[in-house]
C-alpha positions in Angstrom: -21.1 -2.0 -22.5 -21.0 -3.9 -19.2 -18.6 -1.3 -17.6 -21.0 1.5 -18.4 -23.9 -0.4 -16.8 -21.9 -0.7 -13.6 -21.7 3.1 -13.3 -18.5 3.0 -11.2 -17.7 6.6 -10.7 -21.1 8.0 -10.1 -22.2 5.3 -7.6 -19.0 5.2 -5.6 -19.7 8.9 -4.8 -23.0 7.7 -3.4 -21.2 5.2 -1.2 -19.4 7.8 0.9 -22.4 8.9 3.1 -23.8 5.4 3.1 -20.5 3.9 4.4 -20.1 6.6 7.0 -23.8 6.5 8.0 -24.0 2.7 8.4 -20.8 2.7 10.5 -21.8 5.6 12.9 -25.4 4.3 13.3 -24.3 0.8 14.1 -21.6 1.8 16.5 -23.6 4.6 18.1 -20.7 6.2 20.0 -21.3 9.8 20.9 -17.8 11.0 20.2 -17.9 9.5 16.7 -21.1 11.4 16.0 -19.5 14.6 17.2 -16.9 14.2 14.4 -19.6 15.4 12.1 -20.2 18.6 14.0 -16.6 19.8 14.3 -15.1 22.0 11.6 -13.2 20.5 8.7 -10.0 22.1 9.9 -10.4 20.8 13.4 -10.9 17.3 12.2 -7.9 17.4 9.9 -5.6 18.7 12.6 -6.9 16.0 15.0 -5.9 13.4 12.5 -2.5 15.0 11.9 -1.6 15.7 15.5 -3.2 13.0 17.6 -1.0 10.1 16.4 2.0 12.1 17.6 0.4 12.8 21.0 -0.6 9.2 21.3 3.0 8.1 20.5 4.4 10.3 23.2 1.7 9.3 25.7 2.3 5.6 25.1 6.0 6.1 25.7 5.3 7.8 29.0 2.2 5.9 30.2 1.7 2.6 28.2 -2.0 2.2 29.0 -3.6 -0.2 26.5 -7.2 0.8 27.3 -6.5 4.5 26.6 -4.6 3.7 23.5 -7.4 1.4 22.1 -9.9 4.2 22.7 -7.7 6.8 21.0 -7.2 4.4 18.0 -11.0 4.0 17.8 -11.3 7.8 17.6 -8.7 7.9 14.8 -10.6 5.4 12.8 -13.8 7.3 13.3 -12.2 10.5 12.3 -10.9 9.1 9.0 -14.4 7.7 8.3 -16.1 11.0 9.2 -13.9 12.9 6.9 -14.6 10.5 4.1 -18.2 11.6 4.4 -17.5 15.2 3.4 -17.5 16.7 0.0 -16.2 20.1 1.1 -12.9 21.3 -0.2 -10.3 22.7 2.2 -6.9 24.2 2.0 -4.4 25.9 4.3 -2.3 28.8 3.0 1.5 29.0 3.6 3.1 31.3 6.1 6.7 32.4 6.7 7.1 30.6 10.0 6.1 27.2 8.6 8.4 27.8 5.6 11.4 28.1 8.0 10.3 25.2 10.1 10.1 22.9 7.0 13.6 24.0 5.8 15.0 23.3 9.3 13.5 19.9 9.5 14.6 19.1 5.9 18.2 20.0 6.8 18.0 18.0 10.1 16.8 14.9 8.4 19.4 15.0 5.6 22.1 15.5 8.2 20.8 12.5 10.1 21.1 10.4 6.9 24.7 11.5 6.5 25.4 10.4 10.1 23.7 7.0 9.7 25.7 6.3 6.5 29.0 7.3 8.1 28.3 5.4 11.3 27.8 2.1 9.4 30.3 2.9 6.6 27.7 2.8 3.9 29.1 5.3 1.5 26.1 5.0 -0.9 23.8 6.4 1.8 26.3 9.2 2.6 26.7 10.1 -1.1 23.0 10.3 -1.7 22.4 12.3 1.4 25.2 14.7 0.3 23.7 15.1 -3.1 20.3 15.9 -1.5 22.0 18.5 0.8 23.5 20.3 -2.2 20.2 20.2 -4.1 18.4 21.4 -1.0 20.7 24.3 -0.4 20.3 25.4 -4.1 16.6 25.3 -3.7 16.5 27.3 -0.5 18.9 29.9 -2.0 17.4 30.2 -5.4 13.6 29.6 -5.0 11.1 31.9 -3.6 8.0 30.5 -2.0 5.3 32.6 -3.6 1.6 32.3 -2.9 0.0 28.9 -2.7 -1.7 26.3 -0.5 0.5 24.5 2.0 -2.1 21.8 2.6 -4.8 20.7 0.2 -7.6 18.2 0.7 -8.3 16.2 -2.5 -10.5 13.3 -3.3 -7.6 10.9 -3.2 -6.6 12.4 0.2 -9.9 11.4 1.7 -9.5 7.8 0.6 -6.0 7.7 1.9 -7.0 9.2 5.3 -9.7 6.5 5.6 -7.0 3.8 4.9 -4.3 5.3 7.1 -6.6 5.8 10.1 -9.0 2.9 9.7 -6.7 0.1 8.7 -3.7 1.6 10.4 -5.5 1.8 13.8 -6.3 -1.9 13.7 -2.7 -2.7 12.8 -1.4 -0.7 15.8 -3.9 -2.4 18.1 -2.6 -5.8 16.9 1.0 -4.6 17.3 0.5 -3.8 21.0 0.0 -7.5 21.7 2.3 -8.8 19.0 5.4 -6.9 20.2 5.1 -8.4 23.7 6.6 -11.7 22.5 9.7 -9.9 21.0 13.0 -10.5 22.8 13.5 -6.8 23.6 13.1 -4.8 26.7 9.9 -2.9 27.7 11.2 0.4 26.5 11.9 -1.0 23.0 8.4 -2.5 22.9 6.8 0.9 23.7 9.0 2.6 21.1 7.9 0.1 18.5 4.2 1.1 19.0 5.2 4.8 19.2 7.1 4.5 15.9 4.0 3.1 14.2 1.8 5.9 15.7 4.2 8.6 14.6 4.3 7.2 11.1 0.5 7.5 10.9 0.9 11.2 11.7 3.4 11.6 9.0 1.2 9.8 6.5 -1.9 11.9 7.4 0.1 15.1 6.7 1.8 13.7 3.5 -1.5 13.1 1.7 -2.5 16.7 2.4 0.8 18.3 1.4 0.8 20.6 -1.6 4.0 22.6 -1.1 6.7 20.4 -2.6 9.4 20.8 0.0 6.9 19.8 2.7 6.0 16.8 0.5 9.8 16.0 0.2 10.2 16.2 4.0 7.3 13.8 4.6 8.4 11.5 1.8 11.8 11.1 3.4 10.3 10.7 6.8 8.5 7.6 5.5 11.9 6.5 4.2 13.3 7.0 7.7 10.4 5.0 9.1 11.2 2.1 6.8 14.8 2.2 7.9 14.1 2.3 11.6 11.3 -0.4 11.6 13.0 -2.8 9.2 16.1 -2.7 11.4 14.1 -3.0 14.6 15.4 -6.5 15.5 19.0 -5.3 15.1 20.1 -8.6 13.4 22.6 -8.6 10.6 20.0 -9.4 7.9 17.6 -6.8 9.3 20.4 -4.1 9.3 21.4 -4.9 5.7 17.8 -4.8 4.5 17.1 -1.6 6.4 20.1 0.1 4.7 18.9 -1.1 1.3 15.5 0.4 1.9 17.2 3.6 3.0 19.4 4.2 -0.1 16.8 3.0 -2.6 14.1 5.4 -1.2 16.7 8.1 -1.0 16.9 7.9 -4.8 13.2 8.9 -4.8 14.1 11.9 -2.6 16.8 12.9 -5.1 14.2 12.7 -7.9 11.8 15.0 -6.1 14.5 17.6 -5.5 15.5 17.3 -9.1 11.9 18.0 -10.1 11.9 21.2 -7.9 15.1 22.4 -9.6 13.9 21.8 -13.1 10.6 23.5 -12.2 12.6 26.5 -11.0 14.6 26.6 -14.2 11.4 26.6 -16.2 9.8 29.3 -14.1 7.2 27.1 -12.4 6.1 27.4 -8.7 6.8 24.9 -6.0 3.2 23.8 -5.5 1.9 20.4 -6.7 -1.5 21.8 -7.8 0.3 24.3 -10.1 2.5 21.5 -11.6 -0.6 19.4 -12.3 -2.3 22.4 -13.9 0.4 22.7 -16.5 3.1 25.0 -15.0 5.7 22.2 -15.1 7.1 20.3 -18.1 6.9 16.6 -18.6 10.4 16.2 -17.1 9.3 17.6 -13.8 6.3 15.2 -13.8 8.5 12.3 -14.8 10.9 12.9 -11.9 8.0 12.8 -9.5 6.9 9.6 -11.1 10.3 8.1 -10.6 9.9 8.8 -6.9 6.5 7.1 -7.0 7.7 4.1 -8.8 10.6 3.6 -6.3 8.3 4.0 -3.3 5.9 1.5 -5.0 8.7 -1.0 -5.3 8.2 -1.3 -9.1 10.8 -3.5 -10.8 13.8 -3.2 -10.5 13.3 -1.5 -7.1 11.4 -4.4 -5.6 14.3 -5.7 -3.4 13.8 -3.0 -0.7 10.2 -4.0 -0.1 10.9 -7.8 -0.1 13.8 -7.2 2.3 11.3 -5.4 4.6 9.7 -8.8 5.4 12.4 -9.5 8.0 10.7 -6.8 10.2 8.1 -7.6 12.8 4.8 -8.4 11.0 2.9 -5.2 11.9 5.7 -3.3 10.0 4.9 -5.4 6.8 1.2 -4.8 7.3 1.4 -1.1 8.1 4.3 0.4 6.0 4.8 -2.1 3.2 1.3 -3.2 2.4 -1.6 -1.1 3.8 -0.4 2.5 3.9 3.1 3.7 3.0 3.4 2.0 -0.4 0.1 3.6 -1.3 2.0 6.8 -1.7 2.9 5.5 -5.2 -0.6 5.2 -6.6 -1.6 8.4 -4.7 1.1 10.3 -6.5 0.1 8.9 -9.9 -3.5 9.9 -9.2 -2.3 13.5 -8.5 -0.1 13.8 -11.7 -1.9 11.7 -14.2 -4.0 14.6 -15.7 -0.7 16.2 -16.6 0.7 13.4 -18.8 -1.6 10.4 -19.0 -2.2 10.8 -22.8 1.3 11.6 -23.8 4.0 9.3 -25.1 5.6 9.4 -21.7 2.4 8.2 -20.1 2.3 5.3 -22.6 5.9 4.4 -21.7 5.0 4.3 -18.0 1.9 2.1 -18.7 4.2 -0.4 -20.5 6.6 -0.4 -17.5 3.8 -0.9 -15.0 2.2 -3.7 -17.1 5.5 -5.6 -17.4 6.2 -5.1 -13.7 2.8 -6.4 -12.7 3.3 -9.5 -14.8 6.8 -10.3 -13.6 6.0 -9.7 -9.9 2.9 -12.0 -10.2 5.1 -14.7 -11.7 7.9 -14.2 -9.1 5.3 -14.8 -6.3 4.9 -18.3 -7.6 8.5 -19.0 -6.8 8.5 -17.9 -3.2 8.8 -20.4 -0.4 7.6 -18.1 2.4 4.2 -16.7 3.0 5.5 -13.1 3.5 7.4 -13.4 0.2 4.3 -14.4 -1.6 2.4 -11.5 -0.1 5.2 -9.2 -0.9 5.3 -10.0 -4.6 1.6 -9.9 -4.9 1.6 -6.5 -3.3 4.1 -5.3 -5.9 1.9 -6.6 -8.7 -1.2 -4.9 -7.3 0.6 -1.7 -6.7 1.5 -1.7 -10.4 -2.2 -2.3 -11.2 -3.3 0.7 -9.0 -0.8 3.0 -10.7 -1.8 1.7 -14.1 -5.5 2.4 -13.4 -4.6 5.9 -12.1 -2.6 6.6 -15.2 -5.3 5.6 -17.6 -7.1 8.7 -16.1 -10.7 8.2 -16.9 -13.4 8.7 -14.2 -14.0 5.0 -14.1 -10.3 4.0 -13.9 -9.5 6.6 -11.2 -12.4 5.4 -9.1 -11.4 1.8 -9.5 -7.8 2.7 -8.5 -9.2 4.2 -5.3 -11.4 1.2 -4.7 -8.5 -1.2 -5.2 -6.4 0.8 -2.8 -9.0 0.3 -0.1 -9.7 -3.4 -0.8 -6.0 -4.1 -1.0 -5.2 -2.3 2.3 -7.8 -4.3 4.2 -7.1 -7.6 2.5 -3.3 -7.5 2.6 -3.3 -6.1 6.2 -5.4 -9.1 7.2 -3.2 -11.5 5.4 0.0 -10.1 6.9 -1.4 -10.1 10.4 -2.5 -13.7 9.9 1.1 -14.5 8.8 2.2 -12.9 12.1 -0.2 -15.1 14.0 1.1 -18.2 12.3 4.7 -17.2 13.1 3.9 -16.5 16.8 1.8 -19.6 17.4 3.3 -22.3 15.1 6.7 -20.7 14.5 6.2 -21.3 10.8 7.4 -19.0 8.0 7.8 -21.3 5.0 4.9 -22.6 3.0 5.8 -26.2 3.4 5.2 -25.9 7.1 1.7 -24.5 6.7 -0.2 -27.4 5.2 -3.6 -28.0 6.6 -3.7 -24.9 8.8 -7.5 -25.0 8.6 -7.6 -27.8 11.1 -5.4 -25.9 13.6 -7.0 -22.5 13.4 -10.2 -22.7 11.3 -11.6 -19.2 12.1 -8.3 -17.5 11.4 -7.9 -19.4 8.1 -11.5 -18.6 7.2 -10.4 -14.9 7.4 -7.4 -15.7 5.2 -9.7 -17.3 2.7 -12.0 -14.3 2.7 -9.0 -11.9 2.2 -7.7 -14.0 -0.7 -11.2 -14.1 -2.2 -11.5 -10.3 -1.9 -8.3 -9.9 -3.9 -9.2 -12.5 -6.5 -12.8 -13.2 -7.3 -16.0 -11.4 -8.1 -18.0 -9.7 -6.7 -15.1 -8.0 -4.8 -13.6 -4.7 -5.8 -10.2 -6.1 -6.7 -11.7 -8.3 -9.5 -13.6 -5.3 -11.0 -10.4 -3.2 -10.8 -8.6 -5.8 -13.0 -11.7 -5.9 -15.3 -11.8 -2.2 -15.5 -8.1 -2.0 -16.5 -8.5 -4.6 -19.2 -11.6 -2.8 -20.7 -9.9 0.6 -20.6 -6.7 -0.7 -22.2 -8.6 -2.5 -24.9 -10.4 0.7 -25.8 -7.0 2.5 -26.4 -5.5 -0.1 -28.7 -6.7 1.7 -31.8 -4.8 4.8 -30.8 -1.5 3.1 -29.9 -0.5 -0.4 -31.0 1.8 -0.9 -28.0 -1.2 -1.0 -25.8 -1.5 -4.6 -27.0 1.6 -5.4 -24.9 0.2 -3.5 -21.9 -3.1 -5.3 -22.2 -1.4 -8.7 -22.6 0.7 -8.0 -19.5 -2.3 -7.2 -17.4 -4.3 -10.2 -18.5 -1.3 -12.5 -17.9 -0.6 -10.9 -14.5 -4.3 -11.3 -13.5 -4.3 -15.0 -14.3 -1.0 -15.5 -12.5 -2.4 -13.8 -9.4 -5.4 -16.0 -9.4 -3.0 -19.0 -9.7 -0.9 -17.6 -6.8 -3.8 -17.1 -4.5 -5.4 -20.5 -5.2 -2.0 -22.0 -4.6 -2.2 -20.6 -1.0 -5.8 -21.9 -0.7 -4.7 -25.4 -1.7 -1.9 -25.1 0.9 -4.3 -24.3 3.7 -6.6 -27.2 2.8 -3.9 -29.6 1.6 -3.7 -32.2 4.4 -5.0 -32.6 7.9 -2.6 -31.0 10.3 -2.0 -33.0 13.5 -1.5 -29.7 15.4 -4.0 -29.2 18.2 -6.6 -26.4 17.8 -5.1 -23.0 18.6 -7.1 -20.3 20.4 -6.0 -16.7 20.0 -6.2 -13.9 22.6 -8.5 -11.0 22.1 -5.6 -8.8 21.3 -5.0 -10.8 18.2 -8.6 -11.7 17.4 -10.4 -8.4 17.5 -8.2 -6.5 14.9 -8.5 -9.6 12.6 -12.3 -9.6 13.0 -12.6 -5.9 12.4 -10.5 -6.1 9.2 -12.5 -9.1 7.9 -15.8 -7.4 8.8 -14.7 -4.2 7.1 -13.7 -6.0 3.9 -17.1 -7.8 3.9 -19.1 -4.7 4.6 -17.2 -2.7 1.9 -18.0 -5.5 -0.5 -21.7 -5.6 0.3 -22.0 -1.8 0.0 -20.0 -1.8 -3.2 -22.3 -4.4 -4.6 -25.4 -2.7 -3.5 -24.6 0.8 -4.8 -22.0 0.1 -7.4 -23.2 -2.8 -9.5 -27.0 -3.2 -9.2 -27.5 -6.0 -11.6 -24.9 -8.3 -9.9 -25.9 -8.0 -6.3 -28.0 -11.2 -6.3 -25.5 -13.5 -7.9 -22.6 -12.0 -6.1 -24.1 -12.6 -2.7 -25.2 -16.1 -3.8 -21.6 -16.9 -4.9 -20.3 -15.8 -1.5 -22.9 -18.0 0.3 -22.1 -21.0 -1.9 -18.4 -20.7 -1.3 -18.8 -20.4 2.5 -21.1 -23.4 2.5 -18.6 -25.5 0.6 -15.9 -24.5 3.0 -18.0 -25.6 6.0 -18.9 -28.8 4.3 -15.3 -29.4 3.5 -14.4 -29.1 7.1 -17.3 -31.1 8.5 -17.0 -34.0 6.1 -13.3 -34.2 6.4 -12.9 -36.1 3.2 -9.4 -36.8 1.8 -8.4 -33.8 -0.3 -4.7 -34.3 -1.3 -3.7 -37.9 -1.8 -3.2 -40.0 -4.9 -2.2 -43.7 -5.4 0.8 -44.8 -7.3 2.2 -48.3 -7.4 0.2 -49.3 -4.4 1.7 -46.5 -2.3 -0.2 -43.6 -1.0 1.7 -40.3 -1.6 0.7 -36.8 -0.5 0.5 -34.4 -3.4 -0.5 -30.8 -3.2 -0.7 -28.0 -5.7 1.0 -25.8 -3.2 4.2 -27.9 -3.5 4.7 -26.7 -7.1 7.2 -23.9 -7.7 7.9 -22.1 -10.9 11.2 -20.6 -12.0 12.8 -19.2 -15.1 16.3 -19.7 -13.9 18.8 -17.2 -12.6 20.1 -16.0 -15.9 16.7 -15.2 -17.3 15.6 -13.4 -14.2 18.8 -11.3 -14.2 18.0 -10.4 -17.8 14.5 -9.2 -16.8 16.1 -7.1 -14.0 18.3 -5.4 -16.6 15.3 -4.9 -18.9 13.4 -3.1 -16.2 16.5 -0.9 -15.4 16.8 -0.1 -19.1 13.1 0.9 -19.2 13.7 3.3 -16.3 16.6 4.9 -18.2 14.5 5.1 -21.4 11.7 6.7 -19.4 14.0 9.4 -18.1 15.6 10.0 -21.5 12.2 10.4 -23.1 11.0 12.7 -20.4 14.2 14.9 -20.8 13.7 15.1 -24.6 10.1 16.0 -24.3 10.6 18.4 -21.4 13.4 20.3 -23.3 11.3 20.4 -26.5 8.5 22.0 -24.6 
């Protein structure tokens, strides 16, 4: 079988020291090399604490040079940690337990205050429910013995994404925010919020004690609320509140899982739950939290509403890092339920969500909207791969997480550049952008290719999902529906991305050539170079037989693009009745109609209810 010949899992393990070694030797910075000599614990604490220190430092002394240097160290730290194969854990102690409880209570109290201040009683009610559940947990549950923090394989990939891609987004944000119509203090706060969020994420992917995980999960909810509403406009405030209450539902699900686990005599540690201490109901409630954070249908509206925020917010929270909590959680819990009926039900939900989100992207009239729906679709694919739970599918889920983070961050930042320079948000205002900013658009083309075509990792992730699902049809006939959904969604995503490509090449744009500052250009170049280097390394050590034709395909595509630009031939005109009319594929939009789309929304809601009912029945029976 072709998939077996590619040797995914085994060879990706070989990529770790290769990626880290190539990077460190090519950069040759002494401090980066020192990351290899410090202890594991020191490096992890550096990644957890330094973003907070940087945030406070930038608020007090907003020195760009110092910040850029610190961000480079963060990226290097994430990469150096990715090189290690040593396990690590930190045991719990009583002082930390009380601190976590205090911070949990403080955060929930803040949610009540926010809801009361804006008279959003849904936020107040959900916060009140969480407070009652939290008090019950603290009164009833003991803490026992266990690891507070735990370094896992998925954690290493996430730390690379958070600190590598995240650092580049923050560097871009420093320049981007200068054009916002807010005072200097607010601009510094914006950058500080992003840095503090990185610290939260670094700790979240290590958390093993469930109440610490809950605290950090809800802190990411708070980050969404604050950053989506940063511009303090009516639409931004409304979308920020929607993100708040929808993600609060995920927090309620996590606390519900803790209470059910207590009733069944399980501990409050994630590794114990995965090992079989908890029932399927506990796992299902954690999966509900993951599906909400991953904006799976019908909870997609909170992520799409986030697109009103400044572009670095979309890139950081809602594409590159925060939404990756969803596949990360599925990777953790998949061994506990992947081959049960409950796992099959979730596969069906994810397949349908992927297909519908891919289709909805074809209806969008704004670039951020297109990128938002394609993000929802690919998040569903990441979770689906994780849930299949074979060594190959788990590896491909991690690979897709990395490729998606780099590609989508690059595309969102490019969308921000277009907004800043051309003041364009809608697709119909972006025709022929190649003539205005060829190098930026070449980066966009590369990002779209990395998410669509071979030999990039995203293509092989889709292929891996299709092969794995096809192999499970004999055991469960409903897998035909899941398989069909993934195939249809993959085709629609290709159509969607080629629609964007046709938009960029559609007509010659009369706008003069635009030159970007280094503050914009450098993060874009690093993201593009990172995606390219990851692709080359992935080819060289993950798919030996396809290196030659893969690199040849890349070269041919690039040469065609250059020829297209140089020759300048007419690319988007036809003749009809003697008149010349501009026609582009990008002008086509596709819609079911409001009634049908509303029916699909109810269908996804019903599937969520059925998922919980099934989990309850199976959990009680066990």
